[in-house]
C-alpha positions in Angstrom: 33.4 187.7 13.9 35.4 187.2 17.0 37.8 188.8 15.8 37.0 192.1 13.9 35.3 192.8 17.7 38.5 192.5 19.5 39.7 194.6 17.1 37.3 197.1 16.9 37.2 197.6 20.5 41.6 197.7 20.4 40.9 200.7 17.9 38.7 202.4 20.3 40.7 201.5 22.8 43.3 203.2 21.4 41.4 206.7 20.0 40.5 207.4 23.7 43.8 206.7 25.1 44.9 209.3 21.5 42.2 211.8 22.7 42.9 211.7 25.9 46.5 211.9 25.4 46.1 215.1 23.4 43.4 216.8 25.8 45.7 216.7 28.4 48.4 217.9 26.1 46.1 221.2 25.3 44.9 221.6 29.1 48.4 221.3 30.5 49.6 224.1 27.2 47.8 226.4 28.9 47.7 226.4 32.4 48.4 230.0 33.8 52.3 229.8 35.1 50.9 230.6 38.5 48.8 227.0 38.4 51.3 224.9 36.7 54.0 225.2 39.8 54.0 221.7 41.8 51.1 221.0 44.4 51.4 221.6 47.7 50.9 218.9 49.9 47.1 219.1 51.9 49.1 218.8 55.5 51.5 222.0 54.6 48.6 223.8 52.2 46.6 224.6 55.5 50.0 226.6 56.8 50.9 229.6 55.4 54.5 230.8 55.3 55.5 233.1 58.0 57.0 236.9 56.7 54.1 236.0 53.4 53.9 239.7 52.6 51.3 239.4 49.5 48.1 241.3 50.3 46.1 238.1 50.5 42.7 240.3 49.9 44.1 241.1 46.5 42.7 239.3 43.7 45.2 236.7 42.7 46.6 236.8 38.8 45.8 234.2 36.6 41.9 233.7 38.0 40.4 235.1 34.3 38.3 237.3 33.1 34.8 239.0 33.4 32.2 238.0 35.9 33.6 235.3 38.1 33.3 233.8 41.7 37.4 233.4 42.5 38.0 231.2 45.5 42.1 230.7 46.6 42.0 226.9 48.5 45.8 228.3 49.9 44.2 231.5 51.1 40.5 230.5 52.1 39.4 233.3 50.6 36.3 234.0 48.5 36.1 237.1 45.9 33.0 238.0 44.2 33.7 240.0 40.7 32.6 242.3 38.4 32.2 241.7 34.6 35.0 244.9 34.4 36.9 242.6 36.6 36.7 244.2 39.5 36.3 243.2 43.1 32.9 243.3 44.4 33.5 241.8 47.7 36.2 239.5 49.4 35.4 237.0 52.2 37.7 234.5 54.3 35.8 231.1 54.1 36.3 228.0 56.3 36.9 225.2 54.1 36.2 221.4 54.2 38.4 218.6 54.4 38.2 217.8 50.5 39.3 220.6 48.5 38.7 221.1 44.4 41.3 221.4 41.9 42.5 224.2 40.9 40.3 225.3 37.6 36.8 226.6 35.9 33.9 225.3 37.4 29.9 226.5 36.9 27.6 226.2 39.8 25.6 222.9 39.0 23.0 223.4 41.7 21.4 225.7 44.2 19.7 224.9 47.9 18.6 226.9 49.9 18.2 225.5 53.3 20.1 221.9 54.0 21.9 220.0 56.9 25.5 219.7 56.2 27.0 216.8 56.4 28.2 217.9 59.8 25.1 217.7 60.9 24.7 221.8 61.2 21.9 223.5 59.3 22.9 225.9 57.0 21.7 228.1 54.0 22.5 229.4 50.8 23.9 226.3 49.6 25.6 226.6 45.9 27.6 223.4 45.0 30.1 224.0 41.7 32.4 220.5 41.9 32.6 216.5 43.0 36.1 215.2 43.8 35.4 211.5 44.3 31.6 211.7 45.7 32.0 214.6 47.8 29.9 217.4 46.8 32.0 220.8 47.1 30.2 223.9 47.6 29.8 227.0 49.6 27.4 228.0 52.0 26.9 229.4 55.8 25.9 228.2 59.2 22.2 229.6 60.1 23.7 229.9 63.6 26.5 230.9 62.7 29.4 228.2 63.6 31.9 227.2 61.5 32.1 223.8 61.1 33.2 221.0 62.9 36.4 220.3 62.2 36.5 216.6 61.8 39.5 214.8 60.1 37.8 211.3 59.6 34.5 212.7 57.3 35.1 214.3 54.2 33.2 217.1 53.7 33.0 219.3 50.7 31.4 222.4 52.2 33.1 225.9 51.9 31.8 228.1 54.6 31.0 231.6 55.2 29.5 234.1 57.4 26.0 234.5 56.8 26.5 237.9 55.0 28.9 237.0 53.1 27.1 233.5 52.1 23.9 235.1 51.5 26.3 237.7 48.5 27.7 234.4 46.9 24.0 233.1 47.1 23.3 236.9 45.1 25.7 236.9 43.1 26.4 233.2 42.3 23.3 231.9 39.8 23.2 228.1 38.2 26.0 228.3 34.9 27.9 231.5 36.9 31.5 230.5 36.7 33.2 229.6 39.6 37.4 230.1 39.5 39.1 228.1 41.7 43.6 228.6 41.6 45.8 227.6 44.6 
């Protein structure tokens, strides 16, 4: 009996590894070219290149189609995009210390008002990802203050102004797509 159990477990493990390998290959084969570039280190990700003439308000290429929220980790900017692909609104944001990986997510939960991980009362919280136990989402400080920078704390709040936080709240309901790009 012990031999057949270990054979069964070995077979399941092999099948799981093969499935994960296949899915990883399939995912890598469909990555847009602008996302397939090597990741920038965390220390240089916040530094913009001198002389970068790119229009940071233009909707990033390869950010999908249809209605969605687009968040650029490198540009610290959000776009609210209508079904026809028109950017309804774009605005800068202040990220927490933990960034989500590029990819497509959906809004999983929302909270009208809570206390942020930095102890500041926040409103219009729209969560869409979890990175190592850190919840990632958009919010606005009730007092309008930017998040307190504490590199020792792992925070996932992406802060917007109150007006922009309200716009995200109205646009990004449960199930809405969030596309994260570099």
